[in-house]
C-alpha positions in Angstrom: -43.1 -16.5 -14.3 -39.6 -17.8 -14.8 -38.0 -19.9 -12.1 -34.8 -18.4 -10.7 -32.9 -21.6 -10.9 -33.9 -21.8 -14.5 -32.5 -18.5 -15.3 -29.2 -19.1 -13.8 -28.6 -22.3 -15.3 -29.7 -21.2 -18.6 -28.7 -17.6 -18.7 -27.9 -17.6 -22.8 -30.9 -19.5 -23.5 -33.1 -16.7 -21.7 -31.3 -13.7 -23.1 -31.8 -15.2 -26.6 -35.6 -15.9 -26.0 -35.8 -12.2 -24.8 -34.0 -10.7 -27.5 -36.2 -12.7 -30.2 -39.3 -11.0 -28.3 -37.8 -7.6 -28.9 -37.5 -7.2 -24.7 -35.0 -4.6 -24.0 -34.6 -4.5 -20.3 -31.8 -7.5 -20.3 -30.3 -5.8 -17.5 -32.8 -7.5 -15.4 -31.5 -10.9 -15.6 -28.1 -10.0 -14.2 -30.1 -8.1 -11.1 -32.3 -11.1 -10.8 -28.8 -13.5 -10.6 -27.2 -10.6 -8.2 -30.6 -10.5 -5.8 -30.8 -14.2 -5.8 -27.2 -14.5 -4.4 -27.9 -11.8 -2.1 -31.1 -13.4 -1.0 -29.0 -16.8 -0.3 -26.1 -14.7 1.7 -28.7 -13.1 4.0 -30.6 -16.2 4.7 -27.2 -18.1 5.6 -26.5 -15.2 8.2 -29.8 -15.2 9.3 -30.0 -18.8 10.0 -26.5 -18.9 11.4 -27.6 -16.5 13.8 -31.2 -18.3 14.9 -29.0 -21.3 15.4 -26.4 -19.5 17.7 -29.5 -17.7 19.4 -31.1 -21.5 20.1 -27.7 -22.5 21.0 -27.0 -19.8 23.8 -31.0 -20.0 25.2 -30.0 -23.8 25.6 -26.6 -22.5 27.7 -28.6 -19.9 29.8 -30.5 -22.8 31.1 -27.5 -24.8 32.4 -25.7 -21.6 33.7 -28.5 -21.0 35.8 -28.7 -24.3 37.4 -25.3 -24.5 38.0 -25.5 -20.9 40.0 -23.3 -19.1 37.2 -25.7 -16.0 37.4 -23.2 -13.4 36.1 -22.3 -15.7 32.9 -25.9 -16.4 32.3 -26.8 -12.6 32.3 -24.2 -11.8 29.8 -25.3 -14.9 27.7 -28.8 -13.1 27.9 -27.2 -9.9 26.7 -25.7 -11.4 23.8 -28.9 -13.5 22.6 -30.6 -9.9 23.1 -28.2 -8.4 20.6 -28.4 -11.5 18.1 -32.3 -11.1 18.3 -32.1 -7.5 17.5 -29.5 -8.0 14.7 -31.7 -11.2 13.3 -34.9 -8.8 13.1 -32.7 -6.5 10.7 -31.6 -9.2 8.8 -35.3 -10.6 8.5 -36.4 -7.4 7.4 -33.5 -7.1 4.9 -34.6 -10.5 3.5 -38.0 -9.7 3.0 -37.1 -6.4 1.0 -34.7 -8.7 -0.8 -37.5 -11.0 -1.7 -39.9 -8.6 -2.9 -37.3 -6.9 -5.2 -36.6 -10.1 -6.5 -40.4 -11.2 -7.5 -41.1 -7.5 -8.5 -38.0 -8.1 -11.1 -39.4 -11.4 -11.9 -42.8 -10.3 -12.6 -41.5 -8.1 -15.4 -39.7 -10.9 -17.2 -42.1 -12.3 -20.1 -42.1 -16.1 -21.1 -39.3 -17.5 -23.3 -40.6 -18.3 -26.8 -40.7 -21.7 -28.1 -38.2 -22.4 -30.4 -40.9 -22.9 -33.2 -41.8 -19.1 -32.7 -40.2 -16.9 -35.8 -38.4 -14.0 -34.9 -39.9 -10.4 -35.8 -41.2 -7.2 -34.6 -44.9 -7.2 -34.8 -47.9 -8.6 -36.8 -46.6 -8.3 -40.2 -43.8 -10.7 -39.5 -46.4 -13.6 -38.1 -46.1 -16.9 -39.8 -49.0 -18.2 -41.7 -49.5 -22.0 -41.3 -52.8 -22.8 -42.4 -55.7 -21.3 -44.7 -59.3 -22.4 -45.3 -61.4 -20.9 -47.7 -64.8 -20.8 -48.9 -66.7 -18.6 -51.3 -70.2 -20.0 -50.8 -71.9 -16.8 -49.8 -69.3 -14.2 -51.2 -71.2 -11.1 -52.9 -69.3 -8.4 -54.7 -70.7 -5.4 -53.0 -70.9 -6.7 -49.3 -72.2 -4.4 -46.9 -69.8 -3.9 -43.6 -71.6 -5.5 -40.5 -72.5 -2.2 -39.2 -74.6 -1.3 -41.9 -76.1 -4.6 -41.9 -76.8 -4.1 -38.0 -78.6 -1.1 -38.7 -80.5 -2.5 -41.4 -82.0 -5.4 -40.0 -82.0 -3.7 -36.5 -79.8 -6.3 -34.9 -77.4 -4.2 -32.8 -77.4 -0.3 -32.0 -74.0 1.1 -31.3 -75.6 4.5 -30.6 -77.7 3.3 -27.9 -74.4 1.7 -26.3 -73.2 4.9 -26.5 -75.8 6.6 -24.5 -76.2 4.4 -21.8 -72.4 3.9 -21.3 -69.8 4.9 -23.7 -68.3 4.0 -27.0 -67.4 0.3 -27.3 -70.7 -1.1 -25.3 -73.1 -2.2 -28.2 -76.7 -3.0 -27.5 -77.6 -6.1 -29.4 -81.4 -6.4 -30.4 -84.1 -8.8 -31.6 -82.4 -11.7 -33.8 -79.0 -9.9 -33.4 -79.3 -10.5 -29.8 -80.3 -14.4 -30.5 -78.0 -14.7 -32.9 -75.2 -13.8 -30.3 -76.7 -16.2 -27.4 -77.1 -19.2 -29.9 -73.0 -18.7 -30.6 -72.0 -19.0 -27.3 -74.5 -21.7 -26.3 -73.3 -23.5 -29.7 -69.9 -23.2 -28.8 -70.5 -24.3 -25.2 -72.3 -27.5 -26.9 -69.3 -28.5 -28.9 -66.6 -28.0 -26.2 -68.6 -30.1 -23.8 -68.8 -32.7 -26.6 -65.0 -32.5 -27.0 -64.7 -33.4 -23.2 -64.4 -29.9 -21.6 -66.2 -29.5 -18.1 -68.3 -26.4 -18.2 -67.6 -23.6 -15.6 -69.5 -20.7 -14.9 -66.7 -18.6 -13.0 -66.9 -15.1 -11.1 -66.4 -12.3 -13.5 -64.3 -10.2 -11.2 -61.1 -11.2 -9.6 -58.9 -10.5 -7.0 -55.3 -9.2 -7.5 -53.9 -12.5 -6.5 -55.7 -14.2 -9.6 -54.4 -11.3 -12.0 -50.8 -12.0 -10.8 -51.5 -15.6 -11.1 -51.9 -15.7 -15.0 -49.9 -13.0 -16.0 -52.2 -10.1 -16.7 -51.0 -8.6 -13.5 -48.8 -6.3 -13.5 -48.3 -6.7 -17.3 -51.7 -5.5 -18.2 -52.7 -3.5 -15.3 -53.5 -0.4 -17.2 -55.8 -2.1 -19.7 -58.1 -3.8 -17.2 -61.0 -2.2 -15.3 -60.1 -1.5 -11.6 -63.1 -1.5 -8.9 -61.0 0.7 -6.5 -63.0 0.0 -3.1 -63.0 -3.6 -3.5 -59.4 -3.8 -5.0 -61.0 -6.2 -7.6 -60.7 -6.2 -11.4 -63.2 -7.0 -13.9 -62.0 -9.9 -16.2 -60.4 -9.4 -19.4 -60.9 -13.2 -20.4 -62.5 -16.2 -18.1 -59.0 -17.7 -18.4 -58.3 -15.5 -15.6 -60.9 -16.9 -13.2 -60.6 -20.3 -14.4 -57.2 -21.4 -14.3 -57.1 -19.7 -11.0 -59.3 -22.3 -9.7 -55.8 -24.5 -9.2 -53.9 -21.7 -7.7 -51.9 -23.3 -4.6 -52.9 -26.8 -5.6 -50.9 -30.0 -5.5 -52.8 -32.2 -8.0 -52.3 -36.2 -8.4 -50.9 -37.2 -11.8 -54.5 -39.3 -12.4 -56.1 -35.7 -12.0 -54.7 -34.8 -15.5 -55.4 -33.6 -18.0 -57.9 -30.9 -16.8 -60.3 -29.4 -19.5 -62.5 -26.7 -18.8 -64.3 -24.4 -20.8 -66.4 -21.3 -19.6 -68.7 -18.4 -21.3 -68.2 -14.7 -20.0 -68.5 -11.2 -20.5 -64.9 -9.7 -21.0 -64.0 -6.1 -20.2 -60.9 -4.5 -21.8 -60.2 -0.7 -21.5 -58.0 -0.9 -25.1 -57.6 2.5 -25.6 -57.0 2.8 -29.1 -57.2 4.6 -32.3 -60.4 5.8 -34.2 -61.3 4.9 -37.6 -62.4 1.5 -39.9 -60.2 -0.4 -37.8 -62.3 0.1 -34.4 -65.8 0.5 -36.2 -68.4 -1.5 -35.1 -67.8 -4.7 -33.5 -64.1 -4.9 -34.7 -62.9 -3.4 -30.9 -64.8 -3.2 -28.0 -64.8 -2.7 -24.1 -67.4 -5.3 -23.4 -67.6 -8.5 -25.5 -68.7 -12.1 -25.1 -66.3 -15.1 -25.2 -65.9 -18.8 -24.7 -62.7 -20.1 -23.5 -61.0 -23.5 -23.3 -58.7 -24.0 -20.7 -56.2 -27.1 -19.9 -53.8 -28.4 -17.3 -51.5 -30.8 -18.6 -48.2 -32.8 -17.8 -45.5 -30.8 -19.6 -44.5 -34.2 -21.7 -48.5 -34.0 -23.1 -48.9 -30.1 -23.7 -48.2 -29.9 -27.0 -50.3 -32.6 -28.3 -52.9 -30.8 -26.1 -52.0 -27.6 -28.3 -52.4 -29.5 -31.4 -55.8 -30.6 -30.2 -57.0 -27.3 -29.3 -56.0 -26.0 -32.5 -57.9 -28.7 -34.4 -61.0 -28.1 -32.5 -61.0 -24.3 -33.1 -60.6 -25.2 -36.7 -63.7 -27.2 -36.8 -66.0 -24.7 -35.2 -64.9 -22.0 -37.8 -65.5 -24.6 -40.5 -69.1 -25.5 -38.9 -69.9 -22.0 -39.3 -68.6 -21.9 -43.2 -66.4 -19.0 -42.8 -63.2 -18.4 -44.6 -60.1 -18.2 -41.8 -56.6 -18.5 -41.6 -53.8 -19.6 -38.8 -50.9 -17.5 -37.8 -48.0 -18.7 -35.6 -47.0 -15.3 -33.8 -43.8 -14.1 -34.1 -41.7 -13.1 -30.7 -42.2 -9.5 -30.9 -46.2 -10.0 -31.3 -46.5 -13.0 -28.3 -48.4 -12.4 -25.4 -46.1 -11.7 -22.1 -47.1 -15.4 -20.6 -47.2 -17.2 -23.9 -44.5 -19.7 -24.8 -46.4 -20.1 -28.3 -49.6 -19.0 -29.7 -51.6 -19.5 -33.1 -53.9 -17.0 -34.2 -57.2 -17.7 -35.9 -58.2 -14.7 -38.2 -61.5 -15.0 -40.1 -62.0 -13.1 -43.3 -64.3 -10.1 -43.7 -66.0 -9.9 -47.1 -67.1 -6.4 -46.9 -63.9 -5.0 -45.1 -61.7 -6.8 -47.1 -59.1 -8.0 -44.1 -58.6 -10.5 -41.6 -60.3 -10.3 -38.4 -58.6 -12.0 -35.2 -61.3 -14.3 -33.5 -59.0 -16.8 -31.4 -55.8 -17.2 -29.7 -54.3 -20.7 -28.9 -51.7 -20.7 -26.3 -49.2 -22.7 -24.6 -47.8 -21.2 -21.2 -45.9 -24.2 -20.5 -45.1 -23.8 -16.8 -45.2 -19.9 -16.8 -48.6 -19.3 -15.2 -48.2 -22.5 -12.8 -45.0 -21.4 -11.4 -47.3 -18.0 -10.5 -49.7 -20.1 -9.5 -47.9 -22.7 -7.5 -49.9 -25.0 -9.4 -48.2 -28.5 -9.4 -48.7 -32.4 -9.6 -47.2 -35.1 -8.1 -45.8 -38.2 -10.1 -43.4 -40.5 -8.8 -42.6 -39.0 -5.5 -41.6 -35.7 -6.8 -43.8 -32.5 -7.4 -43.8 -31.1 -10.6 -45.0 -27.5 -12.2 -47.9 -28.2 -14.8 -48.3 -26.9 -18.0 -51.4 -24.8 -18.6 -52.9 -23.9 -21.9 -55.8 -21.8 -23.0 -57.9 -20.7 -26.3 -60.6 -19.0 -27.6 -63.4 -21.1 -28.7 -64.5 -18.5 -29.7 -64.5 -14.7 -29.1 -68.0 -13.6 -30.3 -67.9 -9.8 -31.6 -65.6 -10.5 -34.9 -67.4 -14.2 -35.4 -70.9 -12.3 -35.8 -69.1 -9.7 -37.9 -67.9 -12.4 -40.3 -71.3 -14.2 -40.3 -73.1 -10.9 -40.9 -70.8 -10.1 -43.8 -69.8 -13.1 -45.1 -73.5 -14.9 -45.5 -75.2 -12.0 -46.2 -77.3 -12.3 -49.8 -79.1 -9.5 -51.9 -82.4 -10.5 -50.0 -80.8 -11.0 -46.1 -78.4 -12.9 -44.1 -78.4 -16.6 -44.1 -77.7 -18.6 -40.6 -75.4 -21.2 -40.8 -77.0 -24.7 -40.4 -75.5 -25.6 -37.1 -76.6 -22.4 -35.5 -80.5 -22.9 -36.7 -81.4 -25.3 -33.7 -80.2 -22.4 -31.3 -81.5 -19.5 -33.2 -85.0 -20.7 -34.5 -84.9 -18.9 -37.6 -82.6 -20.1 -41.1 -82.4 -16.0 -42.0 -82.5 -12.6 -41.2 -84.4 -10.3 -43.6 
């Protein structure tokens, strides 16, 4: 969430950033400034009345001591009137602050200056590409056919048990899936990230804290009876560990990693774009989260990008990195790098990771600060997928298939216990 002071002091910058995102409700900026001015006036009037009530209350005691009962009764009547007026002002202030908060919740983060303009994924900027054709074959089968051929994943069984988008992994398919998140967690731990096993459902405050609410409310599975949400990513519970925390400067940076199932409603179109593992309602993902001092966060972002690159290269996958344009940027992000792997059978790129710097957007919502040199400052928060399993698994099956089976990357063999699927 943007701070009101930042919006007022940088109105033109904020408007330019929102235009880069193609955000259309620009009138909210003037509304927020107006609401803040009204809030200040109401607060001033309320403080004045409360001060007057306190002053008169002290006078009543003196009047009673000196026997001036009539004047004391008049003062009491005046106090009662002021108290009634102050209650109305308190209610008006609360309504104003709630409206201001709701308006602020609708404003996305301001893009970093490196974010290119654009309206959608076609305008994203490719900044890096790594290609390997070691195992490419001309007539590669798509992963859903490979999954059926080798009895790795049963999509129809998932439909029977739950519905579309909830596959059942079997045998070596389940073992390969498990080996991937174990490998990712081990690599993240080696890179200095502390492993966390968070809850897989969160309360409303957590959803608002990291920016999923109200922006993606319709995309999250909601448990009505308990007012809880199934997590769309472990970023939500892990980052919320530090909600309402004041850290010491020497506690930073904080580096955390977590595996979790993720749940997203993602009502989308049907067809080849969403076949197999391409788009699921339940999937597994390993996440990395960092909490940094502002001056260190972009160096941390570069480190995270390099870390994800090393994971994909160790799996011998062709991939590219895109810097997302303003129109494709996530609501809370100031800058995002998407990683996409090449699908040998589908002949297209599949997103497997987003690495983002949110700057102070989340920490302002979370009230996550650190103390340095006697001052409290908002932290910068960052997160990245390392990695999202469904499409990584799809790419492994498709890109490592041979005429006789599917080869397992060497780094995974100690986890799978087998070198090939055939």
